[in-house]
C-alpha angles and dihedrals in degrees: 000000000000089000090061091051092049089051091051092049093048091050089048092052091046091054091046090053092047091052092055089063095050121104125201137190133191126211121197125208139187125223093279095051097256117141110252141165117283094255091059097042127116095174137032141191119206115196124191123198132193127236089278094053094254116145107247102165138020122185126188120206141180114223130208100009093139093049094046088050090052089048092052090052092052092048089049092053091049092056 
């Protein structure tokens, strides 16, 4: 049973070491797809690269939906 735990821990530390070598970048976009500052963004793309600079993961995200829904509610109450 202890051997299995040692294997799990070794795998965990290998993954931690691999994550240290990863690089990431975030691009922010407005509703028209133009790159903008984070504060003006409605969408983002997060890209992760391995130690060789190869793209290994890309995540797309919408930003501020909760806030925009709240704003819509406030605008509706004003009307």
